[in-house]
mmCIF file of the N, C-alpha and C atoms, coordinates in Angstrom:
data_MODEL
# 
_entry.id   MODEL 
# 
loop_
_atom_site.group_PDB 
_atom_site.id 
_atom_site.type_symbol 
_atom_site.label_atom_id 
_atom_site.label_alt_id 
_atom_site.label_comp_id 
_atom_site.label_asym_id 
_atom_site.label_entity_id 
_atom_site.label_seq_id 
_atom_site.pdbx_PDB_ins_code 
_atom_site.Cartn_x 
_atom_site.Cartn_y 
_atom_site.Cartn_z 
_atom_site.occupancy 
_atom_site.B_iso_or_equiv 
_atom_site.pdbx_formal_charge 
_atom_site.auth_seq_id 
_atom_site.auth_comp_id 
_atom_site.auth_asym_id 
_atom_site.auth_atom_id 
_atom_site.pdbx_PDB_model_num 
ATOM 1   N N  . UNK A 1 1  ? 122.557 124.434 83.784  1.00 0.00 ? 1  UNK A N  1 
ATOM 2   C CA . UNK A 1 1  ? 121.647 124.644 84.952  1.00 0.00 ? 1  UNK A CA 1 
ATOM 3   C C  . UNK A 1 1  ? 121.047 123.023 85.136  1.00 0.00 ? 1  UNK A C  1 
ATOM 4   N N  . UNK A 1 2  ? 121.173 122.865 86.628  1.00 0.00 ? 2  UNK A N  1 
ATOM 5   C CA . UNK A 1 2  ? 120.597 121.207 86.992  1.00 0.00 ? 2  UNK A CA 1 
ATOM 6   C C  . UNK A 1 2  ? 119.278 121.204 87.139  1.00 0.00 ? 2  UNK A C  1 
ATOM 7   N N  . UNK A 1 3  ? 118.646 120.157 86.898  1.00 0.00 ? 3  UNK A N  1 
ATOM 8   C CA . UNK A 1 3  ? 117.278 119.970 87.191  1.00 0.00 ? 3  UNK A CA 1 
ATOM 9   C C  . UNK A 1 3  ? 116.936 120.199 88.642  1.00 0.00 ? 3  UNK A C  1 
ATOM 10  N N  . UNK A 1 4  ? 116.167 121.051 88.922  1.00 0.00 ? 4  UNK A N  1 
ATOM 11  C CA . UNK A 1 4  ? 115.770 120.906 90.382  1.00 0.00 ? 4  UNK A CA 1 
ATOM 12  C C  . UNK A 1 4  ? 114.883 119.688 90.790  1.00 0.00 ? 4  UNK A C  1 
ATOM 13  N N  . UNK A 1 5  ? 114.381 119.071 89.997  1.00 0.00 ? 5  UNK A N  1 
ATOM 14  C CA . UNK A 1 5  ? 113.332 117.915 90.293  1.00 0.00 ? 5  UNK A CA 1 
ATOM 15  C C  . UNK A 1 5  ? 114.481 116.694 90.410  1.00 0.00 ? 5  UNK A C  1 
ATOM 16  N N  . UNK A 1 6  ? 115.180 116.415 89.830  1.00 0.00 ? 6  UNK A N  1 
ATOM 17  C CA . UNK A 1 6  ? 116.251 115.814 89.995  1.00 0.00 ? 6  UNK A CA 1 
ATOM 18  C C  . UNK A 1 6  ? 117.069 115.613 91.091  1.00 0.00 ? 6  UNK A C  1 
ATOM 19  N N  . UNK A 1 7  ? 117.399 117.120 91.565  1.00 0.00 ? 7  UNK A N  1 
ATOM 20  C CA . UNK A 1 7  ? 118.191 116.989 92.897  1.00 0.00 ? 7  UNK A CA 1 
ATOM 21  C C  . UNK A 1 7  ? 117.288 116.757 94.037  1.00 0.00 ? 7  UNK A C  1 
ATOM 22  N N  . UNK A 1 8  ? 115.985 117.038 93.835  1.00 0.00 ? 8  UNK A N  1 
ATOM 23  C CA . UNK A 1 8  ? 114.992 116.866 94.816  1.00 0.00 ? 8  UNK A CA 1 
ATOM 24  C C  . UNK A 1 8  ? 114.504 115.543 95.244  1.00 0.00 ? 8  UNK A C  1 
ATOM 25  N N  . UNK A 1 9  ? 114.675 114.728 93.851  1.00 0.00 ? 9  UNK A N  1 
ATOM 26  C CA . UNK A 1 9  ? 114.463 113.113 93.877  1.00 0.00 ? 9  UNK A CA 1 
ATOM 27  C C  . UNK A 1 9  ? 115.498 112.552 94.471  1.00 0.00 ? 9  UNK A C  1 
ATOM 28  N N  . UNK A 1 10 ? 116.835 112.891 94.334  1.00 0.00 ? 10 UNK A N  1 
ATOM 29  C CA . UNK A 1 10 ? 117.947 112.455 94.893  1.00 0.00 ? 10 UNK A CA 1 
ATOM 30  C C  . UNK A 1 10 ? 117.997 112.542 96.220  1.00 0.00 ? 10 UNK A C  1 
ATOM 31  N N  . UNK A 1 11 ? 117.688 113.959 96.813  1.00 0.00 ? 11 UNK A N  1 
ATOM 32  C CA . UNK A 1 11 ? 117.911 114.044 98.440  1.00 0.00 ? 11 UNK A CA 1 
ATOM 33  C C  . UNK A 1 11 ? 116.583 113.245 98.965  1.00 0.00 ? 11 UNK A C  1 
ATOM 34  N N  . UNK A 1 12 ? 115.392 113.257 98.407  1.00 0.00 ? 12 UNK A N  1 
ATOM 35  C CA . UNK A 1 12 ? 114.511 112.146 98.864  1.00 0.00 ? 12 UNK A CA 1 
ATOM 36  C C  . UNK A 1 12 ? 114.773 110.805 99.332  1.00 0.00 ? 12 UNK A C  1 
ATOM 37  N N  . UNK A 1 13 ? 115.832 110.087 97.965  1.00 0.00 ? 13 UNK A N  1 
ATOM 38  C CA . UNK A 1 13 ? 116.260 108.807 97.953  1.00 0.00 ? 13 UNK A CA 1 
ATOM 39  C C  . UNK A 1 13 ? 117.413 108.878 99.000  1.00 0.00 ? 13 UNK A C  1 
ATOM 40  N N  . UNK A 1 14 ? 118.096 109.613 99.438  1.00 0.00 ? 14 UNK A N  1 
ATOM 41  C CA . UNK A 1 14 ? 119.022 109.580 100.477 1.00 0.00 ? 14 UNK A CA 1 
ATOM 42  C C  . UNK A 1 14 ? 118.290 109.792 101.957 1.00 0.00 ? 14 UNK A C  1 
ATOM 43  N N  . UNK A 1 15 ? 117.224 110.590 102.210 1.00 0.00 ? 15 UNK A N  1 
ATOM 44  C CA . UNK A 1 15 ? 116.747 110.649 103.357 1.00 0.00 ? 15 UNK A CA 1 
ATOM 45  C C  . UNK A 1 15 ? 115.675 109.410 103.453 1.00 0.00 ? 15 UNK A C  1 
ATOM 46  N N  . UNK A 1 16 ? 115.304 108.657 102.689 1.00 0.00 ? 16 UNK A N  1 
ATOM 47  C CA . UNK A 1 16 ? 114.617 107.363 102.806 1.00 0.00 ? 16 UNK A CA 1 
ATOM 48  C C  . UNK A 1 16 ? 115.323 106.417 103.563 1.00 0.00 ? 16 UNK A C  1 
ATOM 49  N N  . UNK A 1 17 ? 116.747 106.640 103.307 1.00 0.00 ? 17 UNK A N  1 
ATOM 50  C CA . UNK A 1 17 ? 117.680 105.617 104.218 1.00 0.00 ? 17 UNK A CA 1 
ATOM 51  C C  . UNK A 1 17 ? 117.719 106.063 105.754 1.00 0.00 ? 17 UNK A C  1 
ATOM 52  N N  . UNK A 1 18 ? 117.950 107.605 106.256 1.00 0.00 ? 18 UNK A N  1 
ATOM 53  C CA . UNK A 1 18 ? 118.096 107.920 106.985 1.00 0.00 ? 18 UNK A CA 1 
ATOM 54  C C  . UNK A 1 18 ? 116.811 107.912 108.256 1.00 0.00 ? 18 UNK A C  1 
ATOM 55  N N  . UNK A 1 19 ? 115.576 107.738 107.798 1.00 0.00 ? 19 UNK A N  1 
ATOM 56  C CA . UNK A 1 19 ? 114.705 107.459 108.659 1.00 0.00 ? 19 UNK A CA 1 
ATOM 57  C C  . UNK A 1 19 ? 114.071 106.352 108.570 1.00 0.00 ? 19 UNK A C  1 
ATOM 58  N N  . UNK A 1 20 ? 113.322 106.000 109.789 1.00 0.00 ? 20 UNK A N  1 
ATOM 59  C CA . UNK A 1 20 ? 112.512 104.560 109.796 1.00 0.00 ? 20 UNK A CA 1 
ATOM 60  C C  . UNK A 1 20 ? 111.551 104.638 108.975 1.00 0.00 ? 20 UNK A C  1 
ATOM 61  N N  . UNK A 1 21 ? 111.346 103.630 108.419 1.00 0.00 ? 21 UNK A N  1 
ATOM 62  C CA . UNK A 1 21 ? 110.190 103.301 107.354 1.00 0.00 ? 21 UNK A CA 1 
ATOM 63  C C  . UNK A 1 21 ? 109.951 104.632 106.534 1.00 0.00 ? 21 UNK A C  1 
ATOM 64  N N  . UNK A 1 22 ? 110.877 104.797 105.530 1.00 0.00 ? 22 UNK A N  1 
ATOM 65  C CA . UNK A 1 22 ? 110.938 105.779 104.665 1.00 0.00 ? 22 UNK A CA 1 
ATOM 66  C C  . UNK A 1 22 ? 110.728 105.540 103.219 1.00 0.00 ? 22 UNK A C  1 
ATOM 67  N N  . UNK A 1 23 ? 109.491 104.422 103.334 1.00 0.00 ? 23 UNK A N  1 
ATOM 68  C CA . UNK A 1 23 ? 109.178 104.025 101.967 1.00 0.00 ? 23 UNK A CA 1 
ATOM 69  C C  . UNK A 1 23 ? 108.506 104.776 101.171 1.00 0.00 ? 23 UNK A C  1 
ATOM 70  N N  . UNK A 1 24 ? 107.807 105.597 101.686 1.00 0.00 ? 24 UNK A N  1 
ATOM 71  C CA . UNK A 1 24 ? 107.044 106.559 101.122 1.00 0.00 ? 24 UNK A CA 1 
ATOM 72  C C  . UNK A 1 24 ? 107.831 107.693 100.311 1.00 0.00 ? 24 UNK A C  1 
ATOM 73  N N  . UNK A 1 25 ? 109.013 107.837 101.160 1.00 0.00 ? 25 UNK A N  1 
ATOM 74  C CA . UNK A 1 25 ? 109.956 108.798 100.181 1.00 0.00 ? 25 UNK A CA 1 
ATOM 75  C C  . UNK A 1 25 ? 110.996 107.972 99.236  1.00 0.00 ? 25 UNK A C  1 
ATOM 76  N N  . UNK A 1 26 ? 111.054 106.943 99.344  1.00 0.00 ? 26 UNK A N  1 
ATOM 77  C CA . UNK A 1 26 ? 111.532 106.181 98.219  1.00 0.00 ? 26 UNK A CA 1 
ATOM 78  C C  . UNK A 1 26 ? 111.100 106.180 96.915  1.00 0.00 ? 26 UNK A C  1 
ATOM 79  N N  . UNK A 1 27 ? 109.666 105.867 97.274  1.00 0.00 ? 27 UNK A N  1 
ATOM 80  C CA . UNK A 1 27 ? 108.506 105.942 96.082  1.00 0.00 ? 27 UNK A CA 1 
ATOM 81  C C  . UNK A 1 27 ? 108.484 107.162 95.600  1.00 0.00 ? 27 UNK A C  1 
ATOM 82  N N  . UNK A 1 28 ? 108.414 108.269 96.151  1.00 0.00 ? 28 UNK A N  1 
ATOM 83  C CA . UNK A 1 28 ? 108.630 109.766 95.735  1.00 0.00 ? 28 UNK A CA 1 
ATOM 84  C C  . UNK A 1 28 ? 109.636 109.945 94.938  1.00 0.00 ? 28 UNK A C  1 
ATOM 85  N N  . UNK A 1 29 ? 111.015 109.285 95.254  1.00 0.00 ? 29 UNK A N  1 
ATOM 86  C CA . UNK A 1 29 ? 112.298 109.273 94.696  1.00 0.00 ? 29 UNK A CA 1 
ATOM 87  C C  . UNK A 1 29 ? 112.115 108.748 93.299  1.00 0.00 ? 29 UNK A C  1 
ATOM 88  N N  . UNK A 1 30 ? 111.654 107.732 93.254  1.00 0.00 ? 30 UNK A N  1 
ATOM 89  C CA . UNK A 1 30 ? 111.538 106.897 91.981  1.00 0.00 ? 30 UNK A CA 1 
ATOM 90  C C  . UNK A 1 30 ? 110.759 107.566 91.128  1.00 0.00 ? 30 UNK A C  1 
ATOM 91  N N  . UNK A 1 31 ? 109.300 108.240 91.708  1.00 0.00 ? 31 UNK A N  1 
ATOM 92  C CA . UNK A 1 31 ? 108.309 108.878 90.892  1.00 0.00 ? 31 UNK A CA 1 
ATOM 93  C C  . UNK A 1 31 ? 108.846 110.241 90.202  1.00 0.00 ? 31 UNK A C  1 
ATOM 94  N N  . UNK A 1 32 ? 109.895 111.175 91.102  1.00 0.00 ? 32 UNK A N  1 
ATOM 95  C CA . UNK A 1 32 ? 110.434 112.451 90.920  1.00 0.00 ? 32 UNK A CA 1 
ATOM 96  C C  . UNK A 1 32 ? 111.519 112.143 90.049  1.00 0.00 ? 32 UNK A C  1 
ATOM 97  N N  . UNK A 1 33 ? 112.394 111.157 90.296  1.00 0.00 ? 33 UNK A N  1 
ATOM 98  C CA . UNK A 1 33 ? 113.524 110.568 89.219  1.00 0.00 ? 33 UNK A CA 1 
ATOM 99  C C  . UNK A 1 33 ? 113.217 110.464 88.017  1.00 0.00 ? 33 UNK A C  1 
ATOM 100 N N  . UNK A 1 34 ? 112.011 109.869 87.642  1.00 0.00 ? 34 UNK A N  1 
ATOM 101 C CA . UNK A 1 34 ? 111.496 109.527 86.267  1.00 0.00 ? 34 UNK A CA 1 
ATOM 102 C C  . UNK A 1 34 ? 110.869 110.866 85.532  1.00 0.00 ? 34 UNK A C  1 
ATOM 103 N N  . UNK A 1 35 ? 110.449 111.602 86.535  1.00 0.00 ? 35 UNK A N  1 
ATOM 104 C CA . UNK A 1 35 ? 109.825 112.898 86.115  1.00 0.00 ? 35 UNK A CA 1 
ATOM 105 C C  . UNK A 1 35 ? 111.048 113.750 85.551  1.00 0.00 ? 35 UNK A C  1 
ATOM 106 N N  . UNK A 1 36 ? 112.087 113.757 86.355  1.00 0.00 ? 36 UNK A N  1 
ATOM 107 C CA . UNK A 1 36 ? 113.304 114.455 85.992  1.00 0.00 ? 36 UNK A CA 1 
ATOM 108 C C  . UNK A 1 36 ? 114.037 114.049 84.723  1.00 0.00 ? 36 UNK A C  1 
ATOM 109 N N  . UNK A 1 37 ? 114.078 112.827 84.683  1.00 0.00 ? 37 UNK A N  1 
ATOM 110 C CA . UNK A 1 37 ? 114.642 112.124 83.462  1.00 0.00 ? 37 UNK A CA 1 
ATOM 111 C C  . UNK A 1 37 ? 113.980 112.643 82.041  1.00 0.00 ? 37 UNK A C  1 
ATOM 112 N N  . UNK A 1 38 ? 112.651 112.457 82.293  1.00 0.00 ? 38 UNK A N  1 
ATOM 113 C CA . UNK A 1 38 ? 111.722 113.229 81.142  1.00 0.00 ? 38 UNK A CA 1 
ATOM 114 C C  . UNK A 1 38 ? 111.919 114.593 80.933  1.00 0.00 ? 38 UNK A C  1 
ATOM 115 N N  . UNK A 1 39 ? 112.272 115.332 81.871  1.00 0.00 ? 39 UNK A N  1 
ATOM 116 C CA . UNK A 1 39 ? 112.320 116.664 81.750  1.00 0.00 ? 39 UNK A CA 1 
ATOM 117 C C  . UNK A 1 39 ? 113.698 117.096 81.161  1.00 0.00 ? 39 UNK A C  1 
ATOM 118 N N  . UNK A 1 40 ? 114.533 116.585 81.807  1.00 0.00 ? 40 UNK A N  1 
ATOM 119 C CA . UNK A 1 40 ? 116.255 116.640 81.076  1.00 0.00 ? 40 UNK A CA 1 
ATOM 120 C C  . UNK A 1 40 ? 116.283 116.340 79.553  1.00 0.00 ? 40 UNK A C  1 
ATOM 121 N N  . UNK A 1 41 ? 115.503 115.062 79.405  1.00 0.00 ? 41 UNK A N  1 
ATOM 122 C CA . UNK A 1 41 ? 115.565 114.789 77.843  1.00 0.00 ? 41 UNK A CA 1 
ATOM 123 C C  . UNK A 1 41 ? 114.768 115.608 77.066  1.00 0.00 ? 41 UNK A C  1 
ATOM 124 N N  . UNK A 1 42 ? 113.871 116.179 77.687  1.00 0.00 ? 42 UNK A N  1 
ATOM 125 C CA . UNK A 1 42 ? 113.002 117.285 76.622  1.00 0.00 ? 42 UNK A CA 1 
ATOM 126 C C  . UNK A 1 42 ? 113.581 118.655 76.399  1.00 0.00 ? 42 UNK A C  1 
ATOM 127 N N  . UNK A 1 43 ? 114.577 119.043 77.595  1.00 0.00 ? 43 UNK A N  1 
ATOM 128 C CA . UNK A 1 43 ? 115.096 120.413 77.569  1.00 0.00 ? 43 UNK A CA 1 
ATOM 129 C C  . UNK A 1 43 ? 116.686 119.930 77.713  1.00 0.00 ? 43 UNK A C  1 
ATOM 130 N N  . UNK A 1 44 ? 117.305 120.119 76.510  1.00 0.00 ? 44 UNK A N  1 
ATOM 131 C CA . UNK A 1 44 ? 118.883 119.872 76.433  1.00 0.00 ? 44 UNK A CA 1 
ATOM 132 C C  . UNK A 1 44 ? 119.397 121.029 77.290  1.00 0.00 ? 44 UNK A C  1 
ATOM 133 N N  . UNK A 1 45 ? 118.899 121.809 77.775  1.00 0.00 ? 45 UNK A N  1 
ATOM 134 C CA . UNK A 1 45 ? 119.799 122.907 78.787  1.00 0.00 ? 45 UNK A CA 1 
ATOM 135 C C  . UNK A 1 45 ? 119.854 122.291 80.105  1.00 0.00 ? 45 UNK A C  1 
ATOM 136 N N  . UNK A 1 46 ? 119.114 121.565 80.236  1.00 0.00 ? 46 UNK A N  1 
ATOM 137 C CA . UNK A 1 46 ? 119.135 120.965 81.953  1.00 0.00 ? 46 UNK A CA 1 
ATOM 138 C C  . UNK A 1 46 ? 120.255 120.032 81.925  1.00 0.00 ? 46 UNK A C  1 
ATOM 139 N N  . UNK A 1 47 ? 120.639 119.757 83.343  1.00 0.00 ? 47 UNK A N  1 
ATOM 140 C CA . UNK A 1 47 ? 121.887 118.835 83.488  1.00 0.00 ? 47 UNK A CA 1 
ATOM 141 C C  . UNK A 1 47 ? 121.252 117.944 84.816  1.00 0.00 ? 47 UNK A C  1 
ATOM 142 N N  . UNK A 1 48 ? 121.741 117.483 85.085  1.00 0.00 ? 48 UNK A N  1 
ATOM 143 C CA . UNK A 1 48 ? 121.301 116.301 86.288  1.00 0.00 ? 48 UNK A CA 1 
ATOM 144 C C  . UNK A 1 48 ? 120.944 115.082 86.154  1.00 0.00 ? 48 UNK A C  1 
ATOM 145 N N  . UNK A 1 49 ? 120.988 114.598 85.091  1.00 0.00 ? 49 UNK A N  1 
ATOM 146 C CA . UNK A 1 49 ? 120.720 113.255 84.628  1.00 0.00 ? 49 UNK A CA 1 
ATOM 147 C C  . UNK A 1 49 ? 121.223 112.199 85.463  1.00 0.00 ? 49 UNK A C  1 
ATOM 148 N N  . UNK A 1 50 ? 122.530 112.250 86.159  1.00 0.00 ? 50 UNK A N  1 
ATOM 149 C CA . UNK A 1 50 ? 123.084 111.306 86.996  1.00 0.00 ? 50 UNK A CA 1 
ATOM 150 C C  . UNK A 1 50 ? 122.191 111.386 88.419  1.00 0.00 ? 50 UNK A C  1 
ATOM 151 N N  . UNK A 1 51 ? 121.751 112.671 88.819  1.00 0.00 ? 51 UNK A N  1 
ATOM 152 C CA . UNK A 1 51 ? 121.253 112.603 89.942  1.00 0.00 ? 51 UNK A CA 1 
ATOM 153 C C  . UNK A 1 51 ? 119.814 111.959 89.887  1.00 0.00 ? 51 UNK A C  1 
ATOM 154 N N  . UNK A 1 52 ? 119.107 112.170 88.861  1.00 0.00 ? 52 UNK A N  1 
ATOM 155 C CA . UNK A 1 52 ? 117.909 111.246 88.398  1.00 0.00 ? 52 UNK A CA 1 
ATOM 156 C C  . UNK A 1 52 ? 117.993 109.619 88.642  1.00 0.00 ? 52 UNK A C  1 
ATOM 157 N N  . UNK A 1 53 ? 119.185 109.255 88.183  1.00 0.00 ? 53 UNK A N  1 
ATOM 158 C CA . UNK A 1 53 ? 119.463 107.800 87.950  1.00 0.00 ? 53 UNK A CA 1 
ATOM 159 C C  . UNK A 1 53 ? 119.426 107.544 89.470  1.00 0.00 ? 53 UNK A C  1 
ATOM 160 N N  . UNK A 1 54 ? 120.536 108.225 90.037  1.00 0.00 ? 54 UNK A N  1 
ATOM 161 C CA . UNK A 1 54 ? 120.910 107.761 91.614  1.00 0.00 ? 54 UNK A CA 1 
ATOM 162 C C  . UNK A 1 54 ? 119.497 107.706 92.196  1.00 0.00 ? 54 UNK A C  1 
ATOM 163 N N  . UNK A 1 55 ? 118.679 108.680 92.299  1.00 0.00 ? 55 UNK A N  1 
ATOM 164 C CA . UNK A 1 55 ? 117.574 108.649 93.000  1.00 0.00 ? 55 UNK A CA 1 
ATOM 165 C C  . UNK A 1 55 ? 116.721 107.206 92.525  1.00 0.00 ? 55 UNK A C  1 
ATOM 166 N N  . UNK A 1 56 ? 116.289 107.133 91.421  1.00 0.00 ? 56 UNK A N  1 
ATOM 167 C CA . UNK A 1 56 ? 116.027 106.011 90.960  1.00 0.00 ? 56 UNK A CA 1 
ATOM 168 C C  . UNK A 1 56 ? 116.493 104.524 91.474  1.00 0.00 ? 56 UNK A C  1 
ATOM 169 N N  . UNK A 1 57 ? 117.832 104.466 91.634  1.00 0.00 ? 57 UNK A N  1 
ATOM 170 C CA . UNK A 1 57 ? 118.419 103.291 92.070  1.00 0.00 ? 57 UNK A CA 1 
ATOM 171 C C  . UNK A 1 57 ? 118.340 103.476 93.296  1.00 0.00 ? 57 UNK A C  1 
ATOM 172 N N  . UNK A 1 58 ? 118.597 104.578 94.321  1.00 0.00 ? 58 UNK A N  1 
ATOM 173 C CA . UNK A 1 58 ? 118.557 104.568 95.888  1.00 0.00 ? 58 UNK A CA 1 
ATOM 174 C C  . UNK A 1 58 ? 117.149 103.993 96.316  1.00 0.00 ? 58 UNK A C  1 
ATOM 175 N N  . UNK A 1 59 ? 116.267 104.814 95.684  1.00 0.00 ? 59 UNK A N  1 
ATOM 176 C CA . UNK A 1 59 ? 114.763 104.839 96.126  1.00 0.00 ? 59 UNK A CA 1 
ATOM 177 C C  . UNK A 1 59 ? 114.383 103.119 95.703  1.00 0.00 ? 59 UNK A C  1 
ATOM 178 N N  . UNK A 1 60 ? 114.730 102.661 94.689  1.00 0.00 ? 60 UNK A N  1 
ATOM 179 C CA . UNK A 1 60 ? 114.481 101.322 94.381  1.00 0.00 ? 60 UNK A CA 1 
ATOM 180 C C  . UNK A 1 60 ? 115.334 99.995  95.410  1.00 0.00 ? 60 UNK A C  1 
ATOM 181 N N  . UNK A 1 61 ? 116.503 100.508 95.670  1.00 0.00 ? 61 UNK A N  1 
ATOM 182 C CA . UNK A 1 61 ? 117.305 99.769  96.453  1.00 0.00 ? 61 UNK A CA 1 
ATOM 183 C C  . UNK A 1 61 ? 116.614 99.789  97.939  1.00 0.00 ? 61 UNK A C  1 
ATOM 184 N N  . UNK A 1 62 ? 115.988 100.667 98.364  1.00 0.00 ? 62 UNK A N  1 
ATOM 185 C CA . UNK A 1 62 ? 115.604 100.858 99.799  1.00 0.00 ? 62 UNK A CA 1 
ATOM 186 C C  . UNK A 1 62 ? 114.195 100.120 99.800  1.00 0.00 ? 62 UNK A C  1 
ATOM 187 N N  . UNK A 1 63 ? 113.488 100.167 98.620  1.00 0.00 ? 63 UNK A N  1 
ATOM 188 C CA . UNK A 1 63 ? 112.326 99.222  98.793  1.00 0.00 ? 63 UNK A CA 1 
ATOM 189 C C  . UNK A 1 63 ? 112.410 97.828  98.462  1.00 0.00 ? 63 UNK A C  1 
ATOM 190 N N  . UNK A 1 64 ? 113.582 97.427  97.930  1.00 0.00 ? 64 UNK A N  1 
ATOM 191 C CA . UNK A 1 64 ? 114.119 96.067  97.850  1.00 0.00 ? 64 UNK A CA 1 
ATOM 192 C C  . UNK A 1 64 ? 114.429 95.484  99.176  1.00 0.00 ? 64 UNK A C  1 
ATOM 193 N N  . UNK A 1 65 ? 115.321 96.466  99.984  1.00 0.00 ? 65 UNK A N  1 
ATOM 194 C CA . UNK A 1 65 ? 115.729 96.165  101.377 1.00 0.00 ? 65 UNK A CA 1 
ATOM 195 C C  . UNK A 1 65 ? 114.483 95.679  102.398 1.00 0.00 ? 65 UNK A C  1 
ATOM 196 N N  . UNK A 1 66 ? 113.487 96.622  102.059 1.00 0.00 ? 66 UNK A N  1 
ATOM 197 C CA . UNK A 1 66 ? 112.368 96.503  103.040 1.00 0.00 ? 66 UNK A CA 1 
ATOM 198 C C  . UNK A 1 66 ? 111.564 95.166  102.765 1.00 0.00 ? 66 UNK A C  1 
ATOM 199 N N  . UNK A 1 67 ? 111.291 94.946  101.497 1.00 0.00 ? 67 UNK A N  1 
ATOM 200 C CA . UNK A 1 67 ? 110.670 93.819  101.268 1.00 0.00 ? 67 UNK A CA 1 
ATOM 201 C C  . UNK A 1 67 ? 111.459 92.641  101.561 1.00 0.00 ? 67 UNK A C  1 
ATOM 202 N N  . UNK A 1 68 ? 112.764 92.406  101.510 1.00 0.00 ? 68 UNK A N  1 
ATOM 203 C CA . UNK A 1 68 ? 113.492 91.193  101.868 1.00 0.00 ? 68 UNK A CA 1 
ATOM 204 C C  . UNK A 1 68 ? 113.572 91.068  103.334 1.00 0.00 ? 68 UNK A C  1 
ATOM 205 N N  . UNK A 1 69 ? 113.690 92.317  104.007 1.00 0.00 ? 69 UNK A N  1 
ATOM 206 C CA . UNK A 1 69 ? 113.668 92.429  105.602 1.00 0.00 ? 69 UNK A CA 1 
ATOM 207 C C  . UNK A 1 69 ? 112.047 91.838  105.947 1.00 0.00 ? 69 UNK A C  1 
ATOM 208 N N  . UNK A 1 70 ? 110.973 92.080  105.352 1.00 0.00 ? 70 UNK A N  1 
ATOM 209 C CA . UNK A 1 70 ? 109.672 91.764  105.789 1.00 0.00 ? 70 UNK A CA 1 
ATOM 210 C C  . UNK A 1 70 ? 109.594 90.222  105.458 1.00 0.00 ? 70 UNK A C  1 
ATOM 211 N N  . UNK A 1 71 ? 110.246 89.869  104.500 1.00 0.00 ? 71 UNK A N  1 
ATOM 212 C CA . UNK A 1 71 ? 109.776 88.235  104.198 1.00 0.00 ? 71 UNK A CA 1 
ATOM 213 C C  . UNK A 1 71 ? 110.922 87.484  105.300 1.00 0.00 ? 71 UNK A C  1 
ATOM 214 N N  . UNK A 1 72 ? 111.860 88.244  105.594 1.00 0.00 ? 72 UNK A N  1 
ATOM 215 C CA . UNK A 1 72 ? 112.606 87.186  106.457 1.00 0.00 ? 72 UNK A CA 1 
ATOM 216 C C  . UNK A 1 72 ? 112.275 87.463  107.876 1.00 0.00 ? 72 UNK A C  1 
ATOM 217 N N  . UNK A 1 73 ? 111.922 88.679  108.314 1.00 0.00 ? 73 UNK A N  1 
ATOM 218 C CA . UNK A 1 73 ? 111.658 88.834  109.826 1.00 0.00 ? 73 UNK A CA 1 
ATOM 219 C C  . UNK A 1 73 ? 110.211 89.107  110.023 1.00 0.00 ? 73 UNK A C  1 
ATOM 220 N N  . UNK A 1 74 ? 109.484 89.179  108.929 1.00 0.00 ? 74 UNK A N  1 
ATOM 221 C CA . UNK A 1 74 ? 107.756 89.621  109.045 1.00 0.00 ? 74 UNK A CA 1 
ATOM 222 C C  . UNK A 1 74 ? 107.033 88.426  109.917 1.00 0.00 ? 74 UNK A C  1 
ATOM 223 N N  . UNK A 1 75 ? 107.381 87.008  109.976 1.00 0.00 ? 75 UNK A N  1 
ATOM 224 C CA . UNK A 1 75 ? 106.783 86.011  110.704 1.00 0.00 ? 75 UNK A CA 1 
ATOM 225 C C  . UNK A 1 75 ? 107.097 86.320  112.090 1.00 0.00 ? 75 UNK A C  1 
ATOM 226 N N  . UNK A 1 76 ? 108.452 86.693  112.372 1.00 0.00 ? 76 UNK A N  1 
ATOM 227 C CA . UNK A 1 76 ? 108.790 86.801  113.675 1.00 0.00 ? 76 UNK A CA 1 
ATOM 228 C C  . UNK A 1 76 ? 108.168 88.008  114.432 1.00 0.00 ? 76 UNK A C  1 
ATOM 229 N N  . UNK A 1 77 ? 108.082 88.949  113.457 1.00 0.00 ? 77 UNK A N  1 
ATOM 230 C CA . UNK A 1 77 ? 107.460 90.312  113.981 1.00 0.00 ? 77 UNK A CA 1 
ATOM 231 C C  . UNK A 1 77 ? 105.692 89.886  114.271 1.00 0.00 ? 77 UNK A C  1 
ATOM 232 N N  . UNK A 1 78 ? 105.155 88.963  113.620 1.00 0.00 ? 78 UNK A N  1 
ATOM 233 C CA . UNK A 1 78 ? 104.010 88.798  113.775 1.00 0.00 ? 78 UNK A CA 1 
ATOM 234 C C  . UNK A 1 78 ? 103.607 88.154  115.142 1.00 0.00 ? 78 UNK A C  1 
ATOM 235 N N  . UNK A 1 79 ? 104.465 87.136  115.568 1.00 0.00 ? 79 UNK A N  1 
ATOM 236 C CA . UNK A 1 79 ? 104.513 86.388  116.422 1.00 0.00 ? 79 UNK A CA 1 
ATOM 237 C C  . UNK A 1 79 ? 104.696 87.464  117.509 1.00 0.00 ? 79 UNK A C  1 
ATOM 238 N N  . UNK A 1 80 ? 105.562 88.098  117.631 1.00 0.00 ? 80 UNK A N  1 
ATOM 239 C CA . UNK A 1 80 ? 105.673 89.144  118.790 1.00 0.00 ? 80 UNK A CA 1 
ATOM 240 C C  . UNK A 1 80 ? 104.754 89.934  118.953 1.00 0.00 ? 80 UNK A C  1 
ATOM 241 N N  . UNK A 1 81 ? 103.926 90.504  117.878 1.00 0.00 ? 81 UNK A N  1 
ATOM 242 C CA . UNK A 1 81 ? 102.729 91.406  117.977 1.00 0.00 ? 81 UNK A CA 1 
ATOM 243 C C  . UNK A 1 81 ? 101.585 90.690  118.792 1.00 0.00 ? 81 UNK A C  1 
ATOM 244 N N  . UNK A 1 82 ? 101.720 89.186  118.404 1.00 0.00 ? 82 UNK A N  1 
ATOM 245 C CA . UNK A 1 82 ? 100.555 88.363  119.051 1.00 0.00 ? 82 UNK A CA 1 
ATOM 246 C C  . UNK A 1 82 ? 100.719 88.442  120.500 1.00 0.00 ? 82 UNK A C  1 
ATOM 247 N N  . UNK A 1 83 ? 102.218 88.142  120.862 1.00 0.00 ? 83 UNK A N  1 
ATOM 248 C CA . UNK A 1 83 ? 102.373 87.903  122.467 1.00 0.00 ? 83 UNK A CA 1 
ATOM 249 C C  . UNK A 1 83 ? 101.809 89.113  123.115 1.00 0.00 ? 83 UNK A C  1 
ATOM 250 N N  . UNK A 1 84 ? 101.921 90.293  122.602 1.00 0.00 ? 84 UNK A N  1 
ATOM 251 C CA . UNK A 1 84 ? 101.833 91.393  123.226 1.00 0.00 ? 84 UNK A CA 1 
ATOM 252 C C  . UNK A 1 84 ? 100.118 91.919  123.370 1.00 0.00 ? 84 UNK A C  1 
ATOM 253 N N  . UNK A 1 85 ? 99.483  91.328  122.541 1.00 0.00 ? 85 UNK A N  1 
ATOM 254 C CA . UNK A 1 85 ? 97.805  91.525  122.573 1.00 0.00 ? 85 UNK A CA 1 
ATOM 255 C C  . UNK A 1 85 ? 97.656  90.499  123.383 1.00 0.00 ? 85 UNK A C  1 
# 
């Protein structure tokens, strides 16, 4: 039987890429993926370790991309917001 927590964390990781500003979903994917790994390790009957790993990787990748974009485009966005006011 697959871990429901692992599947849920994987889906959250995928959804974080679909929506704009899905950083909260990426964080939840990392948290739930970690909990799923602990659950799978403690209960040998559960499967889905790959889903949990992928959720952690996808969530981390999304957060890294957002941080890089903020570093690169952040100053330009602040200038644009300043012109609007």
